[in-house]
C-alpha positions in Angstrom: -27.8 -16.4 -54.4 -27.1 -20.0 -55.4 -30.5 -21.3 -55.3 -31.2 -18.2 -57.7 -28.2 -19.2 -60.1 -29.2 -23.1 -60.2 -33.0 -22.3 -60.9 -31.9 -20.6 -63.9 -29.1 -22.5 -64.9 -32.5 -25.3 -65.2 -34.7 -23.1 -67.6 -34.6 -24.3 -71.3 -33.3 -20.3 -72.3 -29.8 -21.2 -70.1 -29.1 -24.4 -71.2 -30.1 -23.4 -75.2 -27.1 -20.1 -74.5 -24.1 -22.8 -72.9 -24.8 -25.4 -75.3 -24.5 -22.6 -78.2 -21.6 -21.4 -76.1 -19.4 -25.0 -76.3 -20.5 -25.1 -79.5 -18.4 -21.9 -80.8 -15.6 -23.7 -78.5 -15.1 -27.0 -79.9 -15.5 -25.0 -83.7 -12.9 -22.5 -82.4 -11.0 -25.9 -81.0 -11.1 -27.6 -84.5 -9.6 -24.2 -85.8 -6.6 -24.2 -84.3 -5.8 -27.9 -85.1 -6.0 -27.0 -88.0 -3.9 -24.2 -88.4 -6.4 -21.2 -88.9 -6.6 -18.6 -86.3 -10.2 -19.1 -83.7 -10.2 -15.4 -83.3 -9.9 -14.3 -86.3 -12.5 -16.9 -87.7 -14.9 -15.7 -85.4 -14.7 -12.0 -86.1 -14.6 -13.2 -89.4 -18.3 -14.7 -89.3 -19.3 -11.8 -86.8 -18.7 -9.2 -89.4 -19.8 -10.9 -92.4 -23.2 -11.3 -90.0 -23.5 -7.5 -88.7 -20.8 -5.3 -90.3 -23.4 -3.7 -93.4 -26.9 -3.7 -92.7 -27.4 -5.4 -95.9 -25.9 -8.2 -94.2 -28.1 -7.9 -91.4 -31.2 -8.0 -93.6 -29.7 -11.2 -96.0 -29.6 -13.3 -92.6 -33.2 -12.2 -91.8 -34.6 -13.2 -94.9 -32.8 -16.4 -95.3 -34.1 -17.1 -91.5 -37.3 -17.5 -93.0 -37.6 -20.8 -94.7 -35.2 -22.4 -91.9 -37.7 -20.1 -88.9 -40.7 -21.7 -90.7 -39.5 -25.4 -91.5 -38.6 -25.9 -88.1 -41.7 -24.2 -86.6 -43.3 -27.0 -88.5 -41.4 -29.9 -87.5 -41.3 -28.7 -83.5 -45.0 -28.8 -83.9 -44.6 -31.9 -84.6 -42.6 -33.2 -81.9 -45.0 -30.9 -79.6 -47.9 -33.7 -80.6 -45.4 -36.3 -80.4 -45.1 -37.3 -84.1 -41.7 -36.7 -86.2 -42.3 -34.8 -89.4 -39.2 -35.6 -91.1 -41.2 -34.9 -94.1 -40.8 -31.1 -94.2 -37.8 -31.2 -96.6 -40.5 -32.8 -99.4 -42.8 -30.3 -98.3 -41.2 -27.2 -98.8 -40.0 -28.4 -102.3 -43.3 -29.9 -103.1 -44.7 -26.3 -101.9 -42.1 -24.5 -104.0 -43.1 -26.1 -107.5 -47.0 -25.5 -106.8 -46.2 -22.2 -106.1 -44.0 -21.8 -109.5 -47.0 -23.8 -111.5 -49.7 -21.3 -110.2 -47.7 -18.2 -110.3 -47.1 -18.9 -114.0 -50.0 -19.9 -114.9 -52.6 -17.0 -113.3 -51.0 -13.7 -113.4 -54.2 -12.0 -111.2 -53.5 -8.3 -109.9 -51.1 -9.1 -107.0 -54.0 -8.1 -105.0 -55.3 -11.7 -105.7 -52.2 -13.7 -107.6 -49.8 -13.0 -104.1 -52.1 -14.2 -101.8 -53.3 -17.3 -104.2 -49.7 -18.4 -105.0 -48.6 -18.6 -101.1 -52.2 -20.4 -100.5 -51.0 -22.6 -103.3 -48.4 -24.0 -101.8 -49.9 -24.7 -98.0 -52.5 -26.7 -99.7 -49.5 -28.4 -101.5 -47.2 -29.0 -98.1 -50.4 -29.6 -96.3 -51.4 -32.0 -98.5 -47.7 -34.4 -98.4 -48.4 -34.2 -94.5 -52.3 -35.2 -95.0 -50.9 -38.4 -96.3 -48.0 -39.2 -93.3 -51.4 -38.3 -90.8 -53.6 -40.6 -92.6 -51.5 -43.6 -93.3 -50.2 -43.4 -90.1 -54.1 -42.9 -88.7 -55.1 -45.3 -90.4 -53.6 -48.3 -90.8 -49.9 -47.4 -88.0 -47.5 -46.6 -90.6 -45.0 -44.6 -88.9 -44.3 -41.2 -90.0 -40.7 -41.5 -90.6 -40.9 -43.9 -93.6 -43.8 -42.4 -95.9 -42.2 -38.9 -95.0 -38.6 -39.8 -96.5 -40.8 -41.8 -99.6 -42.7 -38.1 -99.8 -39.2 -36.5 -99.8 -38.1 -38.0 -103.0 -41.5 -38.1 -105.0 -41.5 -34.5 -104.1 -37.7 -33.6 -105.5 -38.1 -35.9 -109.0 -42.0 -33.9 -108.9 -40.0 -30.7 -109.1 -37.5 -32.1 -111.7 -40.2 -33.8 -113.7 -42.0 -29.8 -113.5 -38.5 -28.0 -114.0 -38.0 -29.8 -117.8 -41.9 -29.5 -119.1 -41.9 -27.8 -121.8 -44.5 -25.7 -121.0 -42.3 -24.2 -117.7 -38.9 -24.8 -118.6 -37.2 -22.0 -119.5 -35.4 -22.5 -122.6 -30.7 -23.3 -122.6 -31.5 -23.4 -118.4 -32.1 -26.1 -115.5 -34.9 -23.8 -114.2 -38.6 -22.7 -114.6 -39.4 -19.3 -116.1 -39.7 -17.1 -112.8 -43.5 -16.6 -111.7 -45.5 -13.9 -112.9 -43.8 -10.1 -111.3 -47.5 -9.9 -109.9 -46.8 -12.7 -107.4 -44.1 -11.0 -106.0 -43.0 -10.3 -101.7 -40.8 -7.8 -103.1 -40.7 -4.0 -101.0 -40.7 -1.2 -103.9 -39.1 -3.1 -106.0 -39.9 -1.6 -109.1 -39.5 1.9 -107.3 -36.0 0.9 -106.7 -34.6 0.3 -109.9 -36.5 3.3 -111.3 -34.6 6.4 -111.9 -36.6 8.5 -109.1 -35.7 5.3 -107.0 -32.3 5.3 -108.0 -31.4 9.1 -107.5 -32.8 8.7 -104.1 -30.8 6.2 -102.9 -27.9 6.9 -104.2 -28.0 9.4 -101.1 -28.9 7.3 -98.5 -26.2 4.3 -97.6 -28.8 2.2 -95.2 -31.3 2.2 -97.1 -29.5 1.7 -100.2 -28.0 -0.7 -99.2 -30.8 -2.5 -98.0 -33.5 -2.2 -100.6 -31.5 -2.1 -103.5 -28.9 -4.7 -102.7 -31.0 -7.3 -101.2 -34.2 -8.9 -102.1 -36.0 -6.7 -98.9 -39.8 -8.2 -98.3 -41.6 -8.5 -95.9 -42.3 -12.5 -94.8 -40.4 -12.2 -91.8 -42.4 -10.5 -89.8 -45.2 -12.5 -90.8 -42.7 -15.1 -89.9 -43.0 -14.0 -86.8 -46.6 -13.4 -86.5 -47.4 -17.4 -87.3 -44.3 -18.8 -84.3 -46.6 -16.9 -82.5 -50.1 -18.1 -83.5 -48.9 -21.5 -83.2 -47.2 -21.0 -79.9 -50.8 -19.8 -78.6 -52.8 -22.8 -80.6 -50.5 -25.0 -78.5 -50.0 -24.2 -75.0 -53.8 -21.6 -74.6 -56.1 -23.7 -76.7 -58.1 -26.5 -75.9 -57.2 -27.9 -79.2 -53.4 -27.8 -78.2 -53.8 -29.5 -74.9 -55.2 -32.1 -77.0 -52.2 -32.2 -78.6 -50.2 -32.2 -76.1 -51.6 -35.1 -74.3 -51.6 -37.5 -77.4 -48.5 -36.6 -77.9 -47.1 -37.8 -73.9 -49.7 -40.5 -73.6 -52.0 -41.5 -76.3 -53.8 -44.4 -74.3 -54.2 -41.3 -71.8 -55.5 -39.4 -74.3 -58.4 -42.3 -75.9 -59.5 -42.8 -72.3 -60.0 -39.4 -71.8 -62.1 -38.9 -74.6 -59.7 -37.6 -77.2 -59.7 -38.6 -80.6 -56.1 -39.3 -81.2 -56.1 -40.4 -84.1 -57.7 -37.5 -86.1 -55.6 -35.4 -84.1 -52.4 -37.2 -86.1 -54.0 -36.3 -89.5 -55.0 -32.7 -88.0 -51.2 -32.0 -87.4 -49.4 -33.6 -89.9 -51.5 -31.4 -92.0 -50.9 -28.1 -89.9 -46.9 -29.4 -89.7 -46.8 -29.7 -93.5 -49.3 -26.7 -93.9 -46.2 -24.5 -92.4 -43.1 -26.2 -94.6 -45.5 -25.0 -97.9 -46.0 -21.8 -95.9 -42.1 -21.8 -96.6 -41.7 -23.2 -100.1 -44.2 -20.6 -100.8 -42.1 -17.4 -99.5 -38.9 -18.5 -101.1 -40.6 -18.2 -104.0 -42.6 -15.3 -103.9 -40.4 -13.1 -102.1 -36.9 -14.4 -102.8 -35.0 -14.6 -106.8 -34.4 -16.4 -109.5 -38.8 -16.5 -108.2 -38.9 -20.2 -109.9 -37.4 -24.0 -109.6 -34.7 -25.8 -110.5 -33.8 -29.1 -111.5 -32.7 -30.5 -107.8 -28.8 -33.4 -107.7 -29.9 -33.4 -104.5 -32.8 -31.9 -101.8 -32.0 -28.1 -101.1 -32.5 -29.1 -97.1 -34.6 -26.4 -95.9 -36.6 -29.0 -94.2 -33.6 -31.1 -92.6 -32.0 -28.0 -91.8 -35.5 -26.9 -90.3 -35.0 -30.2 -88.4 -31.7 -28.7 -86.6 -34.2 -25.4 -85.8 -36.6 -27.1 -84.0 -34.1 -29.4 -81.8 -32.0 -26.2 -81.0 -35.3 -24.3 -79.9 -36.1 -27.1 -78.2 -39.1 -27.3 -80.2 -40.2 -23.9 -79.0 -42.1 -21.9 -81.5 -41.5 -18.9 -80.0 -37.6 -20.0 -79.7 -37.6 -21.5 -83.6 -37.3 -17.8 -84.9 -33.8 -17.5 -81.9 -32.9 -20.9 -83.6 -33.7 -20.1 -87.2 -31.2 -16.5 -87.2 -28.7 -18.1 -85.6 -28.6 -21.1 -88.4 -29.2 -18.5 -91.3 -25.9 -15.8 -89.5 -24.1 -19.0 -89.5 -24.9 -20.3 -92.8 -24.2 -17.2 -94.7 -21.0 -16.2 -92.5 -19.4 -19.8 -93.1 -19.0 -18.3 -97.5 -17.3 -15.5 -95.8 -14.6 -18.0 -93.4 -13.5 -19.6 -97.0 -13.4 -16.6 -99.4 -11.6 -14.8 -97.3 -9.0 -17.6 -95.0 -9.6 -20.3 -97.2 -11.2 -22.6 -94.8 -13.5 -25.0 -95.8 -16.8 -24.1 -95.3 -18.0 -27.4 -93.6 -16.4 -26.0 -90.5 -19.9 -24.2 -90.1 -21.9 -27.5 -90.6 -19.0 -28.6 -87.7 -20.3 -26.1 -85.2 -23.6 -26.2 -86.3 -23.4 -30.3 -85.0 -21.8 -29.5 -81.9 -24.3 -27.4 -81.3 -27.4 -29.6 -81.7 -25.0 -32.9 -79.6 -24.6 -30.1 -76.9 -28.5 -29.2 -77.3 -29.4 -33.1 -76.9 -26.8 -34.3 -73.8 -27.2 -31.0 -72.0 -30.8 -31.5 -71.3 -28.6 -33.5 -68.4 -27.8 -30.5 -66.6 -30.6 -29.7 -64.7 -31.5 -33.1 -63.9 -27.4 -33.2 -61.9 -28.5 -29.9 -60.5 -31.4 -31.6 -58.7 -29.1 -34.5 -57.7 -27.1 -31.7 -57.1 -29.7 -29.9 -54.9 -31.2 -33.4 -53.4 -27.4 -33.8 -51.2 -27.4 -30.7 -50.1 -30.3 -31.4 -48.3 -29.4 -34.2 -46.9 -26.0 -33.1 -45.7 -27.6 -30.3 -44.2 -30.6 -32.6 -42.3 -27.5 -34.3 -40.6 
């Protein structure tokens, strides 16, 4: 029985669970020290996520971009690359998606894929630049990614202020054409018959009428599964992992490491680009704004990738946790006056524990070795 418990504690799931648990404990301690009730604060956090159907749906919808940017970073990690440029790839995707959505106005069957694919290609292009410079000239991906992040931000600001796209008396662009929206029942829910129907159903009214209800999360989950399959069940995925773990051994085995670097960054950029495209098509206000700072979707994706242990499936749950904490942080500030930064501290502590909790399997192995030596004596 003891060996089974130890075996379970060594699993990535158990390590991550312990990291999240200790993170919450530290956050409770900080709340107590600063004069707030820890139990009441935790109750507010959980109520802000689960008390109403619209809260749950909003958490799910807001998790989509951080899951996908987290998946983007995790995919690069698996190949031995650090895609800190997910933020820039996300931003440039929103820019291109908005430009496409404003210029064109086809039937939704054409318009929606056109807007989404254009955003994905924009993210992939930025990723391919990083991969090419890394494979061809050995320039570290962190340096090029950081520079491209700023290029993407200022490109966003330039397009936001362009006469062709800028909406007068605002800091942003016009919205994309409604044919590019991926919202479910968007026209019906605002019609007289729709309002009349929803008025008599609290749950549907809370979900459909009071949120940007769409199916992007379902596609997000499918993509995470496909990426998992690519990494662990295909020859290409094996090559990518070998190239990341030991490039020299991969080259000796006949694997083209340089080509795999470019491929990895293209797919990684594609995933971050998809996050940006989904935001434009599925979330109000369907436009881009002038940015004074990064939106942090890509950087938050880095935390998601770390919390998930770079697992494509784990990114789904880590993204939901991350989204729930950020969403609940607003209520914490509003209801008890606690600074919303406490949520950022909580997330940071969880990531910290995720890093140091990896020592647990090592300590457990040493404990088992010591026990075996004692039994032998």
